[in-house]
C-alpha positions in Angstrom: 0.2 0.1 0.0 1.3 3.2 -1.0 2.0 5.5 2.2 -0.1 8.8 2.3 2.6 10.9 3.8 2.6 13.1 0.9 -0.4 14.6 1.6 -0.6 14.3 5.3 0.7 17.6 6.0 -1.4 19.9 3.4 -4.3 17.9 4.6 -3.8 18.6 7.9 -3.4 21.9 7.7 -7.1 22.0 6.0 -8.5 20.3 8.8 -6.9 22.6 11.6 -8.0 25.3 9.4 -11.5 24.0 9.9 -11.0 23.9 13.5 -13.0 22.6 16.3 -16.0 24.2 14.8 -18.5 21.5 16.1 -18.8 23.6 19.5 -21.5 26.0 20.2 -21.6 29.1 18.4 -23.8 30.5 21.0 -24.9 29.7 24.5 -27.3 32.2 25.9 -28.8 32.8 29.5 -32.5 33.2 30.0 -33.9 29.7 29.3 -36.7 29.5 26.9 -38.7 26.3 26.0 -36.6 24.3 24.0 -37.4 24.2 20.1 -34.6 22.6 18.0 -34.1 22.8 14.5 -32.0 21.7 11.4 -30.7 23.7 8.4 -29.3 21.8 5.6 -27.2 24.0 3.7 -25.9 23.3 0.0 -24.8 24.9 -3.0 -27.9 24.4 -4.6 -28.7 23.1 -8.0 -31.3 24.3 -10.6 -31.4 20.7 -12.3 -34.6 18.8 -12.0 -33.2 15.3 -11.9 -30.1 16.9 -9.5 -33.2 18.5 -7.1 -34.5 15.2 -6.8 -31.1 14.1 -4.7 -31.9 16.8 -2.2 -35.3 15.3 -1.9 -33.8 12.2 -0.9 -31.4 13.7 1.5 -34.3 15.5 3.2 -36.5 12.4 3.5 -33.6 10.6 5.1 -32.9 13.5 7.7 -36.7 13.7 8.6 -36.3 10.0 9.3 -33.4 10.3 11.4 -34.5 13.3 13.4 -38.3 12.6 13.6 -40.5 15.7 14.9 -37.7 18.0 14.3 -38.1 21.2 12.0 -35.8 20.8 8.8 -35.3 23.7 6.6 -32.9 24.0 3.3 -31.1 26.8 2.4 -28.5 27.4 -0.6 -25.4 29.4 -0.8 -25.5 30.2 -4.6 -26.9 33.6 -5.4 -26.9 32.6 -9.0 -29.0 29.6 -8.6 -31.6 31.1 -6.1 -32.0 33.8 -8.5 -32.7 31.2 -11.2 -35.3 29.0 -8.8 -36.9 32.6 -8.0 -37.8 33.0 -11.8 -39.3 29.7 -12.0 -41.4 30.1 -8.9 -39.2 28.2 -6.5 -38.1 30.1 -3.4 -34.8 28.7 -1.6 -33.7 31.1 1.0 -29.6 31.9 1.6 -28.3 30.8 4.9 -28.6 34.1 6.6 -32.3 34.5 5.8 -33.2 30.9 6.7 -31.5 31.4 10.1 -33.3 34.8 10.3 -36.4 33.1 9.9 -35.8 30.4 12.4 -34.7 32.9 15.0 -37.9 35.0 14.6 -39.8 32.1 14.8 -38.4 31.2 18.2 -36.1 28.3 17.5 -33.6 27.9 20.1 -31.4 25.5 19.4 -30.2 24.7 15.6 -27.6 22.5 14.0 -26.6 23.6 10.7 -25.3 20.7 8.2 -22.9 21.8 5.3 -23.6 19.3 2.4 -20.5 20.7 0.9 -17.7 18.3 0.2 -15.0 19.9 1.7 -14.1 22.3 4.5 -13.6 25.1 1.8 -14.2 28.6 1.6 -17.9 28.3 1.3 -17.9 26.2 4.3 -16.0 28.7 6.1 -18.1 31.5 5.0 -21.1 29.3 6.3 -19.7 29.2 9.4 -18.7 32.6 10.2 -22.1 33.9 9.3 -23.5 31.3 11.7 -21.2 32.7 14.3 -22.4 35.7 13.6 -26.1 34.9 14.5 -24.9 33.1 17.6 -23.7 36.6 19.0 -27.1 38.1 18.8 -28.6 38.8 22.1 -31.9 37.1 22.4 -31.5 34.7 19.7 -30.5 31.3 19.7 -29.5 29.6 22.9 -27.2 27.5 21.1 -26.4 27.0 17.3 -23.8 24.7 15.9 -22.3 24.0 12.2 -21.8 20.2 11.4 -18.6 19.3 9.3 -18.8 19.0 5.6 -18.7 15.3 4.0 -14.9 15.0 4.1 -13.5 16.3 7.5 -10.9 13.5 8.4 -9.1 10.6 7.1 -11.7 8.4 8.5 -14.5 10.2 6.7 -12.2 9.9 3.4 -11.7 6.2 3.7 -15.6 5.7 4.3 -16.6 7.8 1.4 -13.9 5.9 -1.0 -15.0 2.7 -0.1 -19.0 3.3 -0.6 -18.4 4.8 -3.8 -16.4 2.2 -5.2 -19.1 -0.3 -4.4 -21.7 1.8 -6.0 -20.8 1.4 -9.8 -22.9 -1.2 -11.4 -21.6 -3.4 -13.7 -18.0 -2.3 -13.6 -15.2 -4.9 -14.0 -11.9 -4.6 -11.9 -10.0 -4.1 -15.3 -12.1 -1.0 -15.6 -10.9 2.5 -14.5 -12.9 4.9 -12.4 -12.4 8.8 -12.4 -14.3 10.8 -9.9 -14.6 14.6 -10.6 -14.4 16.9 -7.9 -15.3 20.7 -7.9 -11.8 21.6 -6.2 -10.6 25.2 -5.6 -7.2 27.3 -6.6 -8.1 29.6 -3.6 -8.3 27.5 -0.4 -5.9 24.9 1.2 -9.0 22.6 1.4 -8.4 21.5 -2.2 -5.3 19.4 -0.7 -8.1 17.0 0.3 -8.9 16.1 -3.1 -5.1 15.1 -3.5 -5.5 13.1 -0.6 -8.6 11.6 -1.6 -6.9 10.2 -4.8 -4.4 8.6 -2.8 -7.3 6.7 -0.7 -8.9 5.8 -3.8 -5.5 4.1 -5.3 -5.1 2.3 -2.0 -8.2 0.9 -2.1 -8.2 0.5 -6.2 -5.3 1.1 -8.5 -7.7 1.6 -11.5 -9.7 4.8 -9.3 -8.6 8.2 -9.3 -10.1 11.4 -8.5 -9.6 14.7 -10.4 -11.2 18.2 -10.0 -12.6 20.9 -12.3 -10.6 23.4 -10.4 -7.4 23.2 -8.6 -4.2 20.9 -8.8 -5.9 17.7 -9.8 -6.9 18.7 -13.5 -7.6 15.9 -16.1 -4.3 16.6 -18.0 -2.9 15.8 -14.3 -4.4 12.2 -14.0 -4.4 11.1 -17.4 -0.6 9.9 -17.7 -1.6 7.8 -14.5 -4.9 6.6 -16.4 -2.7 5.7 -19.1 0.0 3.9 -17.0 -3.0 1.3 -15.8 -3.7 0.4 -19.4 -7.6 0.1 -18.7 -9.7 0.4 -22.1 -13.2 1.6 -20.2 -13.3 4.5 -17.9 -16.4 5.1 -15.6 -16.9 8.9 -14.9 -18.6 9.4 -11.8 -19.5 12.9 -10.0 -17.3 13.5 -6.5 -20.2 16.0 -5.9 -23.1 16.1 -3.6 -25.8 16.1 -6.6 -25.1 15.6 -10.4 -25.8 19.2 -11.4 -24.0 21.3 -14.3 -20.5 20.5 -13.8 -21.6 16.7 -14.1 -23.4 17.1 -17.1 -21.4 19.5 -19.0 -17.5 19.7 -17.9 -17.8 15.7 -16.9 -20.2 14.3 -19.3 -20.9 17.2 -21.9 -21.1 16.7 -25.8 -18.6 19.7 -26.1 -14.9 19.1 -27.1 -13.6 20.2 -23.6 -15.8 17.7 -21.4 -13.8 14.9 -19.7 -15.8 12.5 -21.7 -14.9 14.1 -25.1 -11.4 14.0 -23.9 -10.9 10.8 -22.6 -12.9 9.6 -26.0 -10.7 11.3 -28.3 -7.7 9.4 -26.5 -9.4 6.2 -27.0 -11.0 5.4 -23.9 -14.6 4.0 -23.9 -16.4 6.4 -21.6 -19.6 5.1 -19.1 -20.9 7.8 -17.1 -22.7 7.5 -13.8 -24.7 10.2 -13.5 -25.6 10.4 -9.7 -24.2 12.6 -6.8 -22.4 11.4 -3.8 -25.4 12.1 -1.6 -27.2 9.6 -4.2 -25.0 6.6 -2.5 -26.3 5.5 0.7 -23.1 5.1 2.3 -21.9 8.5 1.7 -25.2 10.2 2.9 -24.7 8.0 6.0 -21.4 10.0 6.7 -23.1 13.5 6.5 -26.0 12.1 8.9 -23.4 11.0 11.1 -21.6 14.4 11.3 -25.1 15.7 11.9 -26.2 13.2 14.7 -23.1 14.0 16.3 -23.7 17.8 16.5 -27.3 17.2 17.4 -26.2 15.2 20.1 -24.8 18.4 22.2 -28.6 19.9 22.5 
């Protein structure tokens, strides 16, 4: 097994930046009747098929936390505006929290459905912290960790995803597409995730739309495995715009087009990570751990 020391340092930096954020952001005096609530936060999607994934997440969350008020928020202003034009109103996290506060919620757990503790996660955490400082507001507000928040999370997610590719032969390659970022050290988590996939299956790789793990970075390693067929799988909560266009689109710059041009037979798995029960369990475990502090 290839040792993972090459990515331990940058990944630990990313985890340290995330910090011990599963703690109380607000603890106020003056006891009120406890009213718990959960806010599920995602980047968002306007794709109708991808929205079905969030419906399944919602259903599973309600089964896990019966009787608890559950709300949704999208961080993407662009997607919120697009949905509003279609008559579908999705709040920003800030508006959703303000509504919960106004309605008398006392204890709120916020679950980030982002993949890594990157820029958007930290913005979500900072804004939740500001709500936690308001006098007369929430007695306690906690932010649960995103999907890939520890080496254990990465192991669980990789194993679950590799088991969730129907019809794949051991000789077939798998390429998971994450979003990636050039602006945050948490991008190193994708490098680590690539190694986790490799340790479990030498024909499995991770790449990103942005950041260091570009397709050009992955292709030589894929070529060295002498695979003829490659499964393309999103490493994102839903199979939205990036999956349908950057990964599997018909344009010349999509991963499918580039790989096909280079002689690979491609098969697309158009399902997000939240569609995989074993992966969704990781998110819900984070939420349960957070909720246990109430």
